[in-house]
C-alpha positions in Angstrom: -13.8 134.2 113.5 -10.4 132.5 113.2 -7.0 132.3 115.0 -3.5 132.9 113.7 -0.1 131.4 114.7 2.3 133.7 116.6 5.3 133.3 114.3 6.4 134.3 110.8 5.3 131.8 108.2 4.9 131.4 104.4 2.1 129.1 103.4 2.4 126.4 106.1 2.0 127.1 109.8 5.2 125.6 111.0 8.5 126.4 112.6 11.7 125.5 110.9 13.6 122.7 112.6 17.0 123.8 114.0 19.2 121.5 111.9 17.5 122.8 108.7 17.7 126.5 109.6 21.5 126.3 110.3 22.3 123.8 107.5 23.7 121.2 109.8 25.2 118.0 108.3 22.8 115.2 109.3 25.5 112.4 109.4 27.1 114.0 112.5 24.9 113.7 115.7 27.3 114.2 118.6 27.7 110.5 119.2 30.4 109.7 121.7 30.5 113.3 123.0 29.4 114.4 126.5 27.9 117.8 127.0 27.4 119.4 130.4 24.7 122.0 130.9 25.0 124.4 133.9 21.6 126.0 134.2 18.8 127.0 136.5 17.2 123.5 136.5 16.1 120.7 134.3 13.4 118.2 133.5 14.0 114.7 132.1 12.1 115.4 128.8 11.4 112.4 126.7 13.5 114.0 123.9 16.6 113.3 126.0 15.8 109.6 126.3 18.2 107.7 128.5 21.2 109.8 127.5 21.4 111.8 130.8 24.4 110.4 132.6 23.8 112.3 135.8 21.8 115.2 137.3 23.8 117.1 139.9 21.8 119.4 142.2 24.2 122.2 143.1 21.6 124.3 144.9 23.9 124.4 147.9 27.5 123.4 148.7 26.1 120.0 149.6 25.8 118.8 146.0 23.7 115.7 145.4 23.7 113.5 142.4 21.1 111.3 140.8 18.9 110.9 137.8 15.6 111.6 139.5 14.3 115.1 138.8 10.8 114.3 137.6 8.8 117.1 139.1 8.5 120.2 136.9 9.4 123.4 138.9 9.6 127.0 137.9 13.3 126.6 137.5 13.1 123.5 135.3 12.1 125.2 132.1 15.2 127.0 131.1 17.6 124.1 131.4 15.0 121.9 129.7 15.0 124.3 126.8 18.8 124.5 126.4 19.5 120.8 126.7 16.6 119.7 124.4 17.3 122.4 121.8 20.9 121.2 121.6 20.5 117.5 122.0 16.8 116.4 121.9 16.0 113.5 119.6 12.6 114.8 118.5 10.6 112.1 120.3 7.8 114.5 121.1 7.5 115.7 117.5 7.9 112.5 115.6 11.5 113.6 114.9 10.7 117.0 113.5 12.2 119.2 116.3 15.3 117.3 117.1 18.5 119.0 118.1 21.7 119.1 116.1 23.4 116.6 118.5 20.6 114.1 119.3 23.1 111.3 120.1 25.2 113.3 122.6 25.2 112.2 126.2 24.4 114.8 128.9 25.5 115.9 132.3 23.0 118.3 133.9 24.0 120.6 136.7 21.3 122.6 138.5 22.4 125.9 140.1 19.2 127.8 140.9 18.4 128.5 144.5 15.3 129.4 146.5 16.2 133.1 145.9 15.0 132.6 142.3 18.1 134.4 140.9 21.4 132.9 139.8 24.5 134.7 141.2 28.1 134.3 140.3 28.8 132.1 143.3 26.1 129.7 142.0 27.7 129.5 138.6 31.1 128.9 140.2 29.7 126.2 142.4 28.4 124.4 139.3 31.6 124.9 137.4 33.7 123.6 140.3 31.5 120.4 140.3 32.1 120.0 136.5 35.9 120.5 136.9 35.9 117.8 139.6 34.0 115.4 137.4 35.5 115.9 133.9 37.4 112.6 133.8 34.6 110.7 135.5 32.1 111.5 132.7 34.6 112.5 129.9 33.0 115.9 129.6 34.1 117.8 126.4 31.6 120.7 126.3 30.1 123.0 129.0 27.2 125.1 128.0 26.6 128.2 130.2 23.4 130.0 129.2 23.6 132.1 132.4 25.0 135.4 133.3 26.9 136.8 136.3 26.5 139.8 138.5 28.5 142.7 137.0 31.2 143.4 134.5 34.7 142.6 135.3 38.1 142.7 133.6 39.9 141.1 136.6 42.2 138.3 135.3 41.8 136.6 138.6 38.0 136.6 138.7 37.0 133.2 140.0 34.7 132.4 137.0 37.5 133.4 134.6 39.9 131.1 136.5 37.5 128.2 136.3 37.0 128.6 132.6 40.8 128.9 132.0 41.2 125.6 133.9 38.4 123.9 131.8 40.1 125.2 128.7 43.5 123.8 129.8 41.7 120.4 130.4 40.5 120.4 126.8 36.9 121.3 127.6 35.1 123.7 125.3 33.1 126.4 127.2 30.2 128.0 125.3 28.3 130.9 126.9 25.5 133.3 126.0 26.3 137.0 125.8 22.9 138.3 126.9 19.9 140.0 125.3 19.8 143.7 126.2 21.7 144.9 123.1 24.1 146.9 125.2 28.0 147.1 124.9 28.4 145.4 128.3 29.3 141.9 129.1 29.4 140.0 132.4 31.2 136.8 133.4 31.1 134.1 132.0 30.5 135.7 128.6 33.5 138.0 129.1 35.9 135.1 129.5 38.6 135.3 126.9 38.8 131.5 126.6 35.0 130.9 126.2 33.2 130.8 122.9 30.7 133.7 123.6 27.6 133.5 121.4 25.4 136.3 120.1 22.3 135.9 117.9 20.5 136.7 114.7 16.9 136.6 113.7 16.2 134.6 110.6 12.5 135.4 110.6 11.8 131.7 110.5 13.0 131.7 106.9 15.8 130.2 104.8 15.9 133.5 102.8 19.1 135.0 104.1 18.2 138.4 102.8 15.5 138.6 105.5 18.0 137.9 108.3 18.9 140.6 110.8 21.1 140.8 113.9 19.5 140.1 117.2 19.7 142.6 120.1 22.5 140.7 121.9 25.1 142.2 124.2 28.7 142.8 123.0 31.9 144.2 124.3 35.3 143.1 125.4 36.6 140.1 127.3 38.9 140.6 130.3 41.9 140.5 128.0 40.5 143.2 125.6 39.4 140.8 122.8 36.1 141.4 121.1 32.9 139.5 122.0 30.8 137.8 120.8 32.8 135.2 118.9 30.0 133.9 116.7 26.2 134.3 116.1 23.5 131.6 116.0 19.7 131.7 115.6 18.1 133.6 118.5 14.4 133.6 117.6 11.6 131.3 116.5 13.3 128.2 117.8 11.0 125.3 118.7 11.4 124.2 122.3 9.4 121.8 124.4 6.7 123.2 126.7 7.3 122.1 130.3 5.3 118.9 130.7 2.5 118.8 133.3 2.3 122.6 133.2 -0.8 124.7 132.8 0.7 125.9 129.5 0.8 122.3 128.2 -2.8 121.7 129.2 -3.9 124.8 127.2 -1.6 124.3 124.2 -3.3 120.9 123.6 -6.3 123.0 122.5 -4.8 126.2 121.3 -2.5 124.6 118.8 -5.1 122.9 116.6 -7.3 126.1 116.8 -4.9 128.1 114.6 -4.5 125.2 112.2 -8.2 125.1 111.4 -8.8 126.3 107.8 -10.5 129.6 107.2 -13.7 128.0 105.9 -17.1 127.2 107.2 -16.0 123.7 108.1 -12.9 125.2 109.8 -15.1 127.5 111.9 -17.2 124.6 113.0 -14.0 122.8 114.0 -12.8 125.8 116.0 -16.1 126.0 117.9 -15.9 122.3 118.7 -12.4 122.7 120.1 -13.5 125.6 122.3 -16.3 123.5 123.7 -14.2 120.4 124.3 -11.2 122.4 125.8 -13.3 124.8 127.9 -12.3 123.3 131.2 -8.5 123.4 130.5 -8.8 126.9 129.0 -10.8 128.2 132.0 -13.8 129.1 129.8 -17.3 128.9 131.2 -19.7 126.4 129.6 -22.1 129.1 128.4 -19.2 131.1 126.9 -17.8 128.1 125.2 -21.1 127.3 123.5 -21.5 130.9 122.3 -18.1 132.2 121.5 -17.8 135.9 120.9 -15.2 138.0 119.3 -13.9 138.9 122.7 -13.4 135.2 123.5 -11.5 134.7 120.2 -9.4 137.7 121.0 -8.6 136.2 124.5 -7.6 132.9 122.9 -5.4 134.7 120.4 -3.7 136.5 123.2 -2.9 133.2 124.9 -1.4 131.8 121.7 0.7 134.9 121.5 1.7 134.8 125.1 2.7 131.1 125.1 4.2 131.3 121.6 2.5 128.1 120.8 3.9 126.0 117.9 2.0 122.8 118.5 0.5 120.8 121.4 4.0 120.2 122.9 6.2 123.0 121.7 6.5 126.8 121.9 9.0 129.0 120.1 11.7 130.6 122.2 14.3 133.4 121.7 17.4 134.8 123.3 21.2 134.0 123.3 20.6 131.2 125.8 19.2 129.2 122.9 21.9 130.5 120.5 24.5 129.2 122.9 22.8 125.8 123.0 22.8 125.6 119.2 26.5 126.4 119.0 27.2 123.8 121.7 25.5 121.2 119.6 27.5 122.1 116.5 30.7 121.8 118.7 29.5 118.3 119.6 29.3 117.5 115.9 32.9 118.9 115.4 34.2 116.8 118.3 32.5 113.7 117.0 34.1 114.3 113.6 37.5 115.0 115.1 37.9 114.2 118.8 41.5 115.6 118.8 40.3 119.2 118.4 41.3 121.7 121.2 39.0 124.5 122.4 41.3 127.0 120.7 41.0 125.2 117.4 37.3 125.0 117.6 36.9 128.7 118.3 39.2 129.5 115.4 37.2 127.2 113.0 33.9 128.8 114.0 35.3 132.2 113.5 36.9 131.5 110.1 33.9 129.7 108.7 31.3 132.2 109.9 29.5 134.5 107.5 29.6 138.2 108.3 26.6 140.5 108.2 27.7 143.1 105.7 25.9 146.0 107.3 26.8 145.3 111.0 29.8 146.4 113.0 32.4 143.7 113.3 32.6 144.3 117.1 29.0 143.1 117.5 29.3 139.9 115.5 32.8 138.3 115.8 33.0 135.7 113.0 29.4 136.3 112.0 26.7 133.8 111.3 27.4 130.2 112.3 28.1 128.0 109.3 27.5 124.6 110.8 28.4 122.5 107.8 31.6 124.3 107.0 32.7 124.1 110.6 32.3 120.4 110.7 34.0 120.0 107.3 36.9 122.2 108.5 37.1 120.1 111.7 37.7 117.0 109.7 40.7 118.6 108.0 42.5 119.4 111.2 45.3 117.0 112.1 46.4 116.5 115.7 49.8 118.1 116.6 
């Protein structure tokens, strides 16, 4: 009567930290670089520390600014995920699950609305705020892990215009291509100027022979160029559970349950955890004192549903997280060489990427992100 983790593992029940899984150079941490995240909403997770310069609520045209966004809402989780995966310092995991750019400063722009669905006009509202505040906060990167309404090859599409303007102002735009595996892109991923990011599944392993492409979207930008531009990890990525949520209350008990050894002593410990956590887990007192196989199955189902990694983290997937990882590597590149232009950064990522040998080129661009080589190449670029 034991429980299992809900992720691939070999020996130890753990998730690979992002810097390790992409081979990021530890000496570059995004220091001095400001990253803007335009997303559904945010939470001031402790992994972000005091590095949030501003939180802009662009729910309506009456955009408000501040740093107070303490209450966790349904829309807070996605932006918390992208910002912490990219730039978290690992405070909630004793430094284990830090991002690749843990010293970068952040500008957080909330664009979700009461309709619970982000539309192109919402994305554009957030981008317009960023454009108006580039100089004020010295923004160098914009992460867009959001998608628009429908495909478009219209050169004058408002989102394409906004990204071209950001590009001309020396701001790098990184966007997710989507997760349906279809040859169809929507703005902003179909912007020619953006760095559009697909994914791959590394099976939570450093063994590259086990890696496979993710089911990301692909296709053409409005100018006919192929997308995505680069691939980054899109599965088994450690991300913080939304604080003060029901999931966090349950994960406190579920995480140590699958870590108990498969011994008589381990079974005793499991039974103890079930009794002590029964209230948070919604288990009756009598059931907790006499756990059945059905109860163990129910607990395993919750571990699987929540994708529990530990008491404070779950594993996440999708090109939203791939985009955040690429944004963090771009922050490293800009720390190493602040003179880089968006075009130079895209070129470096493409040239240093590692191709999947058995996948069509139109689905992978430059191939697998090579974080260390990208930063080393950035150091070798001289300003014109």
